[in-house]
C-alpha positions as CSV (number, residue, x, y, z in Angstrom):
1,X,-25.3,6.9,20.8
2,X,-27.4,5.0,23.3
3,X,-29.0,7.0,26.1
4,X,-27.7,6.8,29.6
5,X,-29.6,7.7,32.8
6,X,-29.2,11.3,33.8
7,X,-28.2,10.4,37.3
8,X,-25.4,8.3,35.9
9,X,-24.1,11.1,33.8
10,X,-24.1,13.5,36.7
11,X,-22.1,11.1,38.8
12,X,-19.6,10.7,35.9
13,X,-19.3,14.5,35.5
14,X,-18.1,14.8,39.1
15,X,-15.1,12.5,38.6
16,X,-11.7,14.2,38.3
17,X,-10.0,14.0,35.0
18,X,-7.6,11.1,34.5
19,X,-4.4,10.7,32.5
20,X,-3.7,7.6,30.4
21,X,-0.4,5.8,30.9
22,X,2.0,6.6,28.0
23,X,3.9,4.1,25.9
24,X,6.3,4.6,23.1
25,X,4.6,5.2,19.7
26,X,1.1,5.5,21.3
27,X,-1.1,5.3,18.2
28,X,-4.6,6.2,19.5
29,X,-6.6,8.5,21.7
30,X,-8.7,8.0,24.8
31,X,-12.5,8.7,24.9
32,X,-15.6,7.7,26.9
33,X,-15.7,7.2,30.7
34,X,-13.7,5.0,33.1
35,X,-15.0,4.5,36.7
36,X,-12.9,3.6,39.7
37,X,-12.3,-0.1,40.4
38,X,-11.1,-1.8,43.6
39,X,-7.5,-0.5,43.1
40,X,-8.9,2.9,44.0
41,X,-8.3,4.2,40.5
42,X,-9.8,3.8,37.1
43,X,-8.4,1.6,34.3
44,X,-7.3,3.5,31.2
45,X,-6.4,2.1,27.8
46,X,-3.2,2.8,26.0
47,X,-1.1,1.1,23.3
48,X,2.3,0.9,21.8
49,X,3.2,0.4,18.2
50,X,2.1,2.1,15.0
51,X,-1.3,2.6,13.3
52,X,-0.1,1.3,10.0
53,X,-1.9,-2.0,9.3
54,X,1.1,-3.4,7.4
55,X,3.3,-3.0,10.5
56,X,0.9,-5.2,12.6
57,X,2.8,-4.3,15.8
58,X,0.2,-2.9,18.2
59,X,0.1,-4.0,21.8
60,X,-2.9,-3.0,23.9
61,X,-2.6,-2.2,27.6
62,X,-5.1,-1.3,30.4
63,X,-4.5,-0.5,34.0
64,X,-4.5,-0.2,36.9
65,X,-6.7,-3.3,37.4
66,X,-7.0,-5.6,40.4
67,X,-4.2,-8.2,40.4
68,X,-4.8,-11.9,40.2
69,X,-7.9,-11.8,38.1
70,X,-8.5,-12.2,34.3
71,X,-9.9,-9.9,31.7
72,X,-10.5,-9.6,28.0
73,X,-10.1,-6.9,25.3
74,X,-12.8,-6.2,22.8
75,X,-13.4,-3.9,20.0
76,X,-15.9,-2.6,17.4
77,X,-16.6,0.0,14.8
78,X,-19.0,2.1,16.8
79,X,-18.4,4.2,19.9
80,X,-21.1,4.2,22.6
81,X,-21.3,5.1,26.3
82,X,-23.8,3.0,28.3
83,X,-23.7,1.7,31.9
84,X,-22.2,-1.8,32.0
85,X,-21.6,-3.7,35.3
86,X,-19.6,-1.4,37.6
87,X,-18.4,0.7,34.6
88,X,-19.3,1.9,31.2
89,X,-19.3,0.0,27.9
90,X,-17.8,2.2,25.2
91,X,-17.7,-0.2,22.2
92,X,-20.0,-2.1,19.9
93,X,-20.2,-3.4,16.3
94,X,-23.5,-1.7,15.4
95,X,-25.7,-4.5,16.5
96,X,-25.1,-4.2,20.3
97,X,-22.1,-6.6,20.8
98,X,-18.4,-6.1,20.4
99,X,-15.8,-8.4,18.9
100,X,-14.0,-10.3,21.7
101,X,-10.2,-10.8,21.6
102,X,-9.4,-14.3,22.9
103,X,-7.8,-15.7,24.8
104,X,-8.5,-13.8,28.0
105,X,-5.4,-12.4,29.7
106,X,-4.2,-12.3,33.4
107,X,-4.3,-9.0,35.2
108,X,-1.1,-9.5,37.2
109,X,0.7,-7.3,38.0
110,X,-2.3,-4.9,37.8
111,X,-2.0,-4.3,34.0
112,X,-3.7,-6.1,31.1
113,X,-1.6,-6.6,27.9
114,X,-2.6,-8.1,24.5
115,X,-0.7,-8.3,21.3
116,X,-3.2,-7.4,18.6
117,X,-2.8,-9.5,15.4
118,X,-4.5,-7.6,12.5
119,X,-4.1,-10.6,10.3
120,X,-6.1,-13.0,12.5
121,X,-9.5,-11.3,13.3
122,X,-12.1,-13.1,15.5
123,X,-14.5,-13.2,12.5
124,X,-14.2,-11.8,8.9
125,X,-16.4,-8.8,9.8
126,X,-13.8,-7.8,12.4
127,X,-11.0,-7.4,9.8
128,X,-9.2,-4.1,10.3
129,X,-8.3,-2.3,7.0
130,X,-6.2,0.8,6.4
131,X,-8.3,4.0,6.5
132,X,-10.8,2.6,9.1
133,X,-11.3,3.7,12.7
134,X,-11.9,1.1,15.4
135,X,-12.7,1.4,19.1
136,X,-11.1,-0.8,21.9
137,X,-11.8,-1.4,25.5
138,X,-10.8,-3.8,28.3
139,X,-13.2,-5.8,30.6
140,X,-11.9,-7.4,33.8
141,X,-13.1,-9.3,36.8
142,X,-13.3,-7.3,40.0
143,X,-15.0,-9.3,42.8
144,X,-14.2,-6.6,45.4
145,X,-15.3,-3.7,43.3
146,X,-19.1,-3.7,43.4
147,X,-22.2,-5.7,42.9
148,X,-21.6,-6.7,39.3
149,X,-18.1,-8.1,40.1
150,X,-16.6,-6.7,36.9
151,X,-15.5,-3.3,35.6
152,X,-14.2,-1.8,32.4
153,X,-11.5,0.6,31.2
154,X,-12.2,3.7,29.2
155,X,-12.4,3.5,25.4
156,X,-9.5,3.9,23.1
157,X,-9.8,5.1,19.4
158,X,-7.3,4.0,16.7
159,X,-7.5,5.3,13.2
160,X,-5.5,3.0,11.0
161,X,-3.5,4.8,8.5
162,X,-3.7,4.3,4.8
163,X,-0.5,3.7,2.8
164,X,1.1,7.0,2.1
165,X,-0.2,7.1,-1.5
166,X,-3.8,7.0,-0.3
167,X,-3.7,9.7,2.4
168,X,-6.8,11.9,2.2
169,X,-8.9,8.9,1.0
170,X,-11.4,6.6,2.6
171,X,-11.3,2.8,2.2
172,X,-14.7,1.6,1.1
173,X,-15.2,-2.1,1.5
174,X,-16.6,-4.3,-1.2
175,X,-20.4,-4.6,-1.1
176,X,-23.7,-4.9,-2.9
177,X,-26.7,-2.6,-3.2
178,X,-29.8,-1.9,-5.3
179,X,-28.8,0.9,-7.7
180,X,-31.3,3.5,-8.8
181,X,-34.2,5.5,-7.4
182,X,-36.0,3.9,-4.4
183,X,-38.1,6.8,-3.2
184,X,-39.7,10.0,-4.5
185,X,-40.0,11.3,-8.1
186,X,-37.2,11.4,-10.6
187,X,-36.3,10.6,-14.2
188,X,-36.8,7.4,-16.2
189,X,-33.0,6.9,-16.4
190,X,-32.9,6.2,-12.7
191,X,-34.8,2.9,-13.2
192,X,-35.1,0.0,-13.1
193,X,-33.6,-0.8,-9.8
194,X,-30.9,-3.4,-10.2
195,X,-28.5,-5.3,-8.0
196,X,-24.9,-4.2,-8.3
197,X,-21.8,-5.4,-6.5
198,X,-18.5,-3.4,-6.4
199,X,-15.0,-4.4,-5.3
200,X,-13.3,-2.5,-2.5
201,X,-11.8,0.9,-3.4
202,X,-10.3,4.1,-2.0
203,X,-12.1,7.4,-2.6
204,X,-11.1,11.0,-1.9
205,X,-12.7,12.1,1.3
206,X,-13.2,15.6,-0.3
207,X,-13.6,17.0,-3.8
208,X,-10.3,17.9,-5.4
209,X,-9.5,21.5,-4.5
210,X,-7.7,24.3,-6.3
211,X,-4.7,23.6,-4.1
212,X,-4.7,19.9,-4.9
213,X,-5.0,20.5,-8.7
214,X,-2.4,23.2,-8.8
215,X,0.2,21.1,-7.0
216,X,-0.5,18.2,-9.3
217,X,-0.4,20.2,-12.5
218,X,2.7,22.0,-11.5
219,X,4.4,18.6,-11.3
220,X,3.0,17.7,-14.8
221,X,4.3,21.1,-16.1
222,X,7.8,20.1,-14.9
223,X,7.5,16.8,-16.7
224,X,6.4,18.6,-19.9
225,X,3.0,16.9,-20.0
226,X,0.9,20.0,-20.0
227,X,1.1,23.7,-21.0
228,X,-0.8,26.9,-20.7
229,X,-1.9,28.5,-24.0
230,X,-3.9,31.7,-23.9
231,X,-4.8,31.1,-20.3
232,X,-6.0,27.6,-20.9
233,X,-4.3,24.5,-19.5
234,X,-4.0,21.8,-22.1
235,X,-2.2,18.5,-22.8
236,X,1.1,18.4,-24.7
237,X,0.9,15.8,-27.4
238,X,-2.0,13.6,-28.4
239,X,-5.0,15.6,-29.4
240,X,-3.9,18.5,-27.1
241,X,-7.1,18.2,-25.1
242,X,-8.2,21.1,-23.0
243,X,-7.9,20.4,-19.3
244,X,-9.2,23.4,-17.5
245,X,-9.5,27.2,-17.5
246,X,-7.4,29.6,-15.5
247,X,-8.5,33.0,-14.3
248,X,-7.0,34.4,-17.5
249,X,-9.4,32.5,-19.6
250,X,-12.6,32.5,-17.5
251,X,-13.9,34.8,-14.7
252,X,-15.3,31.7,-13.1
253,X,-11.9,30.1,-12.6
254,X,-9.9,30.9,-9.5
255,X,-6.8,29.0,-10.6
256,X,-4.1,31.6,-11.4
257,X,-1.3,31.1,-14.0
258,X,1.6,33.6,-13.4
259,X,3.6,32.5,-16.4
260,X,5.6,29.9,-14.3
261,X,3.3,28.0,-12.0
262,X,-0.3,27.5,-11.2
263,X,-1.7,28.5,-7.8
264,X,-5.1,29.1,-6.1
265,X,-6.2,32.7,-5.8
266,X,-6.5,34.0,-2.2
267,X,-9.4,32.4,-0.4
268,X,-10.0,29.6,-2.9
269,X,-7.3,27.1,-2.1
270,X,-9.7,24.8,-0.1
271,X,-12.7,25.2,-2.4
272,X,-13.3,22.6,-5.1
273,X,-11.9,23.2,-8.6
274,X,-14.3,24.1,-11.3
275,X,-14.0,24.8,-15.1
276,X,-12.3,21.4,-15.4
277,X,-13.0,19.0,-18.3
278,X,-13.4,15.2,-18.0
279,X,-9.9,15.0,-19.7
280,X,-8.6,17.4,-17.0
281,X,-9.9,15.1,-14.2
282,X,-8.3,12.1,-15.9
283,X,-5.0,13.9,-16.4
284,X,-5.0,14.8,-12.7
285,X,-5.6,11.1,-11.8
286,X,-2.7,10.0,-14.1
287,X,-0.4,12.8,-12.7
288,X,-1.2,11.8,-9.2
289,X,-0.4,8.2,-10.0
290,X,3.0,9.3,-11.3
291,X,3.6,11.5,-8.3
292,X,3.0,8.5,-6.0
293,X,4.9,6.0,-8.0
294,X,1.8,4.1,-9.1
295,X,0.7,2.9,-12.5
296,X,-1.5,5.3,-14.3
297,X,-5.0,4.0,-15.2
298,X,-5.6,6.0,-18.4
299,X,-4.0,5.6,-21.8
300,X,-3.8,9.3,-22.8
301,X,-3.9,8.4,-26.5
302,X,-7.5,7.0,-26.4
303,X,-8.4,7.5,-22.7
304,X,-9.3,3.9,-22.1
305,X,-9.1,2.7,-18.5
306,X,-7.0,-0.1,-17.0
307,X,-8.9,-1.3,-14.0
308,X,-6.1,-3.5,-13.0
309,X,-3.6,-0.6,-12.6
310,X,-3.0,0.5,-9.0
311,X,-3.1,4.2,-9.8
312,X,-6.0,6.8,-9.6
313,X,-9.0,7.2,-11.8
314,X,-12.5,8.6,-11.8
315,X,-15.1,6.5,-10.1
316,X,-17.5,4.4,-12.1
317,X,-21.1,5.5,-11.8
318,X,-21.8,2.4,-9.7
319,X,-18.9,3.1,-7.4
320,X,-20.0,6.7,-7.0
321,X,-23.6,5.9,-6.1
322,X,-22.5,3.1,-3.7
323,X,-20.1,5.5,-2.0
324,X,-22.6,8.3,-1.9
325,X,-25.2,6.2,-0.1
326,X,-22.7,5.6,2.7
327,X,-23.8,2.1,3.5
328,X,-27.5,3.1,4.1
329,X,-29.8,0.4,2.7
330,X,-32.4,-0.2,5.3
331,X,-34.1,2.0,4.2
332,X,-32.5,3.5,1.1
333,X,-32.5,7.3,1.5
334,X,-33.1,10.0,-1.0
335,X,-29.9,11.8,0.2
336,X,-26.8,10.5,1.9
337,X,-28.2,11.3,5.3
338,X,-32.0,10.8,5.0
339,X,-35.0,12.0,3.0
340,X,-35.0,15.6,4.1
341,X,-32.7,18.5,3.2
342,X,-32.1,22.0,4.3
343,X,-29.3,24.6,4.1
344,X,-27.4,23.1,7.1
345,X,-26.8,19.9,5.2
346,X,-25.4,20.8,1.7
347,X,-24.6,23.5,-0.7
348,X,-27.3,24.1,-3.4
349,X,-29.2,27.0,-5.0
350,X,-30.4,29.3,-2.3
351,X,-29.0,27.1,0.5
352,X,-28.1,30.2,2.5
353,X,-24.5,29.6,3.2
354,X,-21.9,32.3,3.7
355,X,-20.7,32.0,0.1
356,X,-24.0,32.6,-1.7
357,X,-22.7,35.8,-3.4
358,X,-19.4,34.3,-4.6
359,X,-18.9,33.4,-8.2
360,X,-19.1,30.4,-8.3
361,X,-20.9,30.0,-4.9
362,X,-19.0,26.8,-3.9
363,X,-18.2,26.3,-0.2
364,X,-14.8,25.0,1.1
365,X,-14.6,21.2,1.2
366,X,-15.7,19.9,4.5
367,X,-17.7,23.1,5.2
368,X,-20.7,21.1,6.5
369,X,-18.7,19.6,9.3
370,X,-18.6,20.7,13.0
371,X,-18.4,24.4,13.8
372,X,-18.9,25.7,10.3
373,X,-22.5,24.4,10.0
374,X,-25.4,26.4,11.4
375,X,-26.4,23.4,13.6
376,X,-22.8,22.3,14.4
377,X,-23.3,18.9,12.9
378,X,-21.1,16.6,10.8
379,X,-22.6,15.9,7.4
380,X,-20.1,13.3,6.3
381,X,-22.0,10.2,5.2
382,X,-21.6,6.8,6.7
383,X,-18.3,6.2,4.9
384,X,-16.8,9.5,6.0
385,X,-17.2,11.2,2.6
386,X,-18.1,14.9,2.4
387,X,-20.1,16.8,-0.2
388,X,-21.5,13.8,-2.1
389,X,-24.6,15.9,-2.5
390,X,-24.1,19.5,-3.7
391,X,-21.2,21.9,-4.1
392,X,-20.0,20.7,-7.5
393,X,-21.2,18.1,-10.0
394,X,-18.6,15.3,-10.0
395,X,-17.3,13.7,-13.2
396,X,-17.6,9.9,-13.3
397,X,-15.6,7.7,-15.6
398,X,-18.5,6.3,-17.6
399,X,-20.2,7.2,-20.9
400,X,-23.8,8.2,-20.3
401,X,-26.7,6.0,-21.6
402,X,-30.2,6.7,-20.3
403,X,-31.2,3.1,-20.8
404,X,-28.0,1.5,-19.4
405,X,-29.7,0.3,-16.2
406,X,-31.8,-2.1,-18.1
407,X,-28.7,-4.0,-19.4
408,X,-26.2,-3.2,-16.7
409,X,-23.9,-6.0,-15.5
410,X,-24.3,-6.9,-11.9
411,X,-20.5,-7.0,-11.0
412,X,-18.5,-3.8,-11.2
413,X,-20.4,-2.2,-14.1
414,X,-18.3,0.4,-15.9
415,X,-20.8,2.0,-18.3
416,X,-21.3,1.7,-22.0
417,X,-18.3,0.9,-24.3
418,X,-18.8,4.2,-26.2
419,X,-20.9,7.4,-26.2
420,X,-20.9,11.1,-26.7
421,X,-21.4,12.4,-23.2
422,X,-19.8,11.6,-19.8
423,X,-21.7,11.1,-16.5
424,X,-21.8,13.6,-13.7
425,X,-23.3,13.0,-10.3
426,X,-24.2,14.7,-7.1
427,X,-25.6,18.1,-7.9
428,X,-23.9,21.5,-7.3
429,X,-24.1,25.0,-5.8
430,X,-26.6,26.1,-8.5
431,X,-28.8,23.0,-8.4
432,X,-32.3,22.6,-7.0
433,X,-32.5,20.1,-4.1
434,X,-34.0,17.4,-6.4
435,X,-30.6,17.3,-8.3
436,X,-28.8,16.4,-5.0
437,X,-30.7,13.1,-4.7
438,X,-28.2,10.2,-4.6
439,X,-30.0,8.4,-7.5
440,X,-29.9,11.5,-9.8
441,X,-28.1,10.9,-13.1
442,X,-27.0,13.7,-15.5
443,X,-24.4,14.1,-18.2
444,X,-22.2,17.1,-18.9
445,X,-22.2,16.6,-22.7
446,X,-18.9,16.3,-24.5
447,X,-15.9,15.2,-22.2
448,X,-14.2,18.4,-23.3
449,X,-17.0,20.5,-21.7
450,X,-16.0,22.7,-18.8
451,X,-18.3,24.8,-16.6
452,X,-18.5,26.6,-13.3
453,X,-20.5,23.6,-11.8
454,X,-18.1,20.7,-12.7
455,X,-15.6,19.2,-10.4
456,X,-14.4,15.7,-9.3
457,X,-12.8,13.4,-6.9
458,X,-10.7,10.3,-7.7
459,X,-10.6,6.6,-6.6
460,X,-8.2,3.7,-6.6
461,X,-8.6,0.0,-6.3
462,X,-7.4,-1.6,-3.1
463,X,-4.2,-3.4,-3.8
């Protein structure tokens, strides 16, 4: 956030709290500061409609404003708070300027109104997608209001909802990056650096938890797709692949089988699942696809992937690294947040969190967010993803090949056609900090391998 003069902040602090006007279906929340204009009050933003992009029915409002003037709404992807004219600017795009919503609108009778057309953005970069958060504000002429002859409303935040099937996920727009190790020491398989482009995709904001997995697999149990044998969850049919342990088959598992259903043991519901195989992660993705009425991506006879299917799957190694970097490219960082790491940022061996003595020493998903961190910070990366470094190693969809980078395709690489070991990325609760680097590559051996450090999250292509 840009800095504001201390005297300005003190003046703002003395203003009485204001209430925004209310409209039916108000889809957002107010933030930032609004200063009085010549009406004697301060202009506040509000809206009516829904925050589903498909509905495209949002109408923006701001008032009270001086009548008989004109104004303009603008928006951006970044919230700021800086002095601007006789008010405060609360919005920008990341390069200091907001996107302006033309045409300008009249202020009579003391309220500004604008029908927001999500299908016709000012420029391509201003396109609003499901899963994204945008910030809106109104600017208006006010000749009687002060030396600058204009003022502003407060800011208004709208998080645009994903389609129901993708709740809990983040939309990551298509993009390009230089994949591999840019800084520091590492392994030979992290080089050479190579240009990669990926299409847009949704990704789980958090690693899959015990609660997530139990709910999914209980549905699969009802469909007769899986069974529990000697405490081990496995597929019915095919090769009968092992999917994961329960607490009856491994002391490291906190997924309980009571003979009827699976459930998380007390205190473990929001902690990431471990002791899960690559097959188990893929079976979860297919089960989630069926639960949401989508087309499964995996053929469970040979585990081949259908990238055209609209269901869920494991990320490719390229998608995983692109997502983990959170959009940071100038410069490229060693970790999702920068080149330094300590125990307030991620869960690793000896990180000092409150769960160090647990077995396994995972932390709840989202633990490094807000009040739970020692410094009270939010360690989500630039895309809003949590725990891309540490907590559990995350299965990727690709076969592992240490020399793959030398021959990798530049568009949507999906790994070698065959292999003996599957890729895992991100480091875990038992890893040294060097393994939490975004460029770090590792394999977990046979896809049927399960361990107390392995977990996952899923992705889906954007329809």
